[in-house]
C-alpha positions in Angstrom: 119.9 111.7 81.4 118.4 109.2 79.1 115.2 110.9 78.1 115.6 113.3 75.2 113.9 116.6 74.7 113.9 117.9 71.2 114.7 121.6 71.1 114.5 123.8 68.0 115.7 127.3 69.1 114.7 130.1 66.8 113.6 132.9 69.0 114.4 132.5 72.7 114.7 136.1 73.9 111.8 137.0 76.2 112.1 140.7 75.5 112.0 140.1 71.8 109.0 137.8 72.0 107.1 140.5 73.9 107.9 143.1 71.3 106.9 140.9 68.3 103.7 139.8 70.0 102.3 143.2 70.9 100.3 145.7 68.9 98.3 145.3 65.7 99.9 148.0 63.5 101.5 146.7 60.3 104.0 148.2 57.8 103.3 148.0 54.0 105.3 144.8 53.8 103.0 143.2 56.4 105.5 143.2 59.2 104.4 144.3 62.6 105.3 147.7 64.1 107.3 147.5 67.3 107.3 151.3 68.0 106.9 154.7 66.3 109.2 157.7 67.0 109.5 161.0 65.2 107.0 159.9 62.6 109.0 156.8 61.7 107.7 153.3 62.3 110.2 150.6 63.3 109.3 147.0 62.6 109.4 144.3 65.3 111.6 142.3 63.0 114.2 145.0 62.9 114.1 145.3 66.7 114.5 141.5 67.0 117.5 141.5 64.7 119.2 144.3 66.7 118.5 142.7 70.0 119.5 139.3 68.8 122.9 140.6 67.7 123.5 142.4 71.0 122.1 140.0 73.7 121.8 136.5 72.2 125.1 135.3 73.8 124.0 136.5 77.2 120.7 134.7 77.5 120.6 131.9 74.8 122.4 129.3 76.8 120.4 130.1 79.9 117.1 129.7 78.1 118.2 126.4 76.6 119.4 125.0 80.0 116.3 126.1 81.8 114.2 124.0 79.4 116.4 120.9 79.9 117.3 121.1 83.6 113.9 122.3 84.9 112.7 118.9 83.6 115.7 116.8 84.5 116.0 118.2 88.0 112.4 119.2 88.6 111.7 119.6 92.4 115.2 118.3 93.2 115.3 118.6 97.0 119.1 118.9 97.2 119.2 121.8 94.8 116.2 123.6 96.4 117.9 123.3 99.8 121.1 124.9 98.4 119.0 127.7 96.8 117.2 128.5 100.1 120.5 128.3 102.1 122.1 130.8 99.7 119.2 133.2 99.8 119.0 133.0 103.6 122.7 133.6 103.9 122.5 136.7 101.7 119.4 138.1 103.5 121.2 137.7 106.9 124.3 139.3 105.5 122.6 142.4 104.1 119.9 142.7 106.7 117.7 145.8 106.2 119.4 146.7 103.0 118.5 143.3 101.3 115.7 144.6 99.1 117.8 147.7 98.0 120.8 145.5 97.3 118.7 143.0 95.3 117.3 145.8 93.1 120.7 147.5 92.6 122.1 144.2 91.5 119.5 144.0 88.7 117.1 141.5 90.1 113.4 142.4 89.9 112.6 140.1 92.9 113.9 137.5 95.2 112.3 134.8 93.0 114.4 136.0 90.0 117.6 135.6 92.0 116.4 132.2 93.2 116.0 131.2 89.5 119.5 132.2 88.8 120.9 130.2 91.7 118.8 127.3 90.8 120.1 127.2 87.2 123.7 127.5 88.5 123.2 124.5 90.9 121.4 122.5 88.2 124.3 123.1 85.8 126.9 122.0 88.5 124.9 118.8 89.2 124.4 118.1 85.4 128.1 118.4 84.7 129.0 116.1 87.6 126.3 113.5 86.7 127.5 113.5 83.1 131.1 113.0 84.0 130.1 110.2 86.4 128.1 108.4 83.7 131.0 108.5 81.3 133.7 107.2 83.6 134.7 103.8 82.4 135.4 100.6 84.3 139.0 100.6 83.1 139.5 104.0 84.7 138.0 102.8 87.9 140.1 99.7 88.0 143.3 101.6 87.1 142.7 104.0 90.0 142.0 101.2 92.4 145.0 99.1 91.4 147.5 102.0 91.1 146.4 104.6 93.5 143.9 103.5 96.0 145.2 102.7 99.5 143.6 101.9 102.8 142.8 104.9 105.0 145.3 105.9 107.7 144.9 107.8 110.9 147.3 110.4 112.2 148.0 113.2 114.7 149.8 116.3 113.9 151.3 119.4 115.5 151.1 122.5 113.3 153.4 125.5 113.7 151.6 128.1 111.6 153.5 130.7 109.4 150.5 133.1 109.5 151.9 135.0 112.5 155.6 134.2 112.3 158.4 133.9 109.7 159.1 130.7 107.9 162.5 130.5 109.6 161.0 130.9 113.1 158.2 128.4 112.4 160.7 125.8 111.1 163.0 126.4 114.0 160.1 125.9 116.5 159.0 122.7 114.7 162.5 121.3 114.9 162.6 122.0 118.7 159.4 120.0 119.1 160.9 117.1 117.2 163.9 117.2 119.7 161.4 117.0 122.6 159.7 114.0 120.9 163.1 112.4 120.5 163.7 112.8 124.2 160.5 110.8 124.9 157.9 113.5 125.5 154.3 112.7 124.8 153.1 113.7 121.3 149.5 114.5 122.4 150.6 116.7 125.3 152.9 118.7 123.1 150.1 119.1 120.5 147.8 120.5 123.2 150.5 122.9 124.2 152.0 124.0 120.9 149.8 123.2 117.9 148.2 126.1 116.0 145.5 123.8 114.5 142.5 124.9 116.6 140.4 122.1 115.2 142.6 119.2 116.5 144.7 120.9 119.3 142.3 120.0 122.2 142.3 116.3 121.1 146.1 116.1 121.1 146.4 116.7 117.3 144.1 113.8 116.4 142.9 114.0 112.8 141.1 110.6 112.7 141.1 108.4 109.6 141.5 109.9 106.1 142.2 108.7 102.6 144.1 109.8 99.6 143.1 113.2 98.3 141.6 114.4 101.6 144.7 116.3 102.8 147.1 118.7 101.1 149.6 116.7 99.0 152.7 117.3 101.0 151.0 116.3 104.2 149.4 113.2 102.7 152.6 112.0 101.1 154.6 112.3 104.3 151.9 110.6 106.4 151.4 107.6 104.1 155.2 107.0 104.1 155.4 106.6 107.8 155.0 103.3 109.7 152.3 103.1 112.4 153.5 104.9 115.6 156.3 106.6 113.7 156.6 110.4 113.5 158.3 112.6 110.9 161.9 113.4 111.8 161.9 116.6 109.8 159.1 119.2 109.7 156.7 118.9 106.8 156.1 122.2 105.0 152.6 123.0 103.6 150.8 126.2 102.8 149.6 126.2 106.4 153.0 126.1 108.0 155.2 123.3 109.4 153.8 120.0 110.6 155.1 117.2 112.7 153.0 114.1 111.9 152.5 110.9 113.9 150.9 108.0 112.0 148.6 106.2 114.4 146.7 103.6 112.3 146.5 101.9 108.9 143.5 100.2 107.5 143.7 97.4 104.9 142.8 98.1 101.4 139.0 97.8 100.9 137.5 95.7 98.2 136.7 97.5 95.0 132.9 97.0 95.3 133.0 98.8 98.6 134.9 101.8 97.4 133.7 102.1 93.8 131.5 105.1 94.5 134.3 106.8 96.4 136.7 106.2 93.5 134.2 107.7 91.0 134.0 110.8 93.1 137.8 111.1 93.1 137.9 110.7 89.4 135.2 113.3 88.8 137.2 115.7 91.1 140.4 115.0 89.2 138.9 115.5 85.8 137.4 118.8 86.9 140.7 120.0 88.2 142.7 118.9 85.2 140.4 120.4 82.6 139.3 123.9 83.4 136.9 123.9 80.4 135.2 120.7 81.3 132.0 122.4 82.5 131.6 124.3 79.3 132.3 121.4 77.0 130.1 119.1 79.1 127.1 121.4 79.1 127.5 121.8 75.3 127.5 118.0 75.0 124.4 117.7 77.2 122.5 120.2 75.1 123.3 118.3 71.9 122.4 115.0 73.5 119.0 116.5 74.2 118.6 117.3 70.5 119.5 121.0 70.5 119.0 122.4 67.0 119.5 126.2 66.5 117.8 127.1 63.3 118.4 130.8 63.3 121.9 131.5 61.7 122.6 134.5 63.9 121.7 132.7 67.1 123.8 129.7 66.0 126.8 131.9 65.4 126.4 133.7 68.7 126.0 130.4 70.6 129.2 129.0 69.1 131.0 132.3 69.9 129.8 132.0 73.4 131.2 128.5 73.8 134.6 129.5 72.4 134.8 132.6 74.6 134.0 130.6 77.7 136.7 128.1 76.9 139.2 130.9 76.3 138.3 132.5 79.5 138.8 129.4 81.7 142.0 128.5 79.9 143.4 131.8 80.8 142.6 131.4 84.5 
């Protein structure tokens, strides 16, 4: 995002522009007439001021971002694919009621909804790209030196708590560990007992994975094991109780080979740690692109919008 687009936002509301641009009637002071009712003429300026106070917050940021991101991400194939996939999913879900649902949700046409999805995906990508651009080499090196480890492979047997009590699940998991202690084959027990449908048929095999790819309790327990060692106590996660067998350990890769992966992890971490990062990042991007709001009311409403968004996400 190196190229700058200078923006001077005075009037951005489409409805207001339509009102101020139509009709030739003038009041005595020279201002244009927006409409006449019960013998009284109301100026376009008055209508603009009223609408500005009421709706500026809702559409100002959208109009600004459309100008920026329709240029930055013009014809972005990844974004267009996501838009089409989302529309196709909704049309399939609603079937014959699609058009009625679209109208009742306030969208004049499918293209209007596509524009809304497009802007949302553009914003997501812009935030991610901006965070990536501002990650420092020192952050990358610190993550690599202090946290990055080679990937490991593992098998597991899951005893789910979705259809049984915690006590019963833990008891069953401990019974399985007794069977392993007696020399029974891990893969065969997994095929028989595991509630993880994704790995059950392959004997609980999860393949290779790295830090941050599994829930924290599972990951911590798996990394602590030696290769060919299994957990001697069940590992509790939100999914239930796991018995984990570590099957492989890769050497730590060179930094140059995993730099992109580390950057992705850091972006994910920053996003998780700061709930307002999307709001503050979009605000920074707009200012980087030369945003100048000359209208005092619009400026006040924009600043109010930013603060309200921050407050909202901080409360979540």
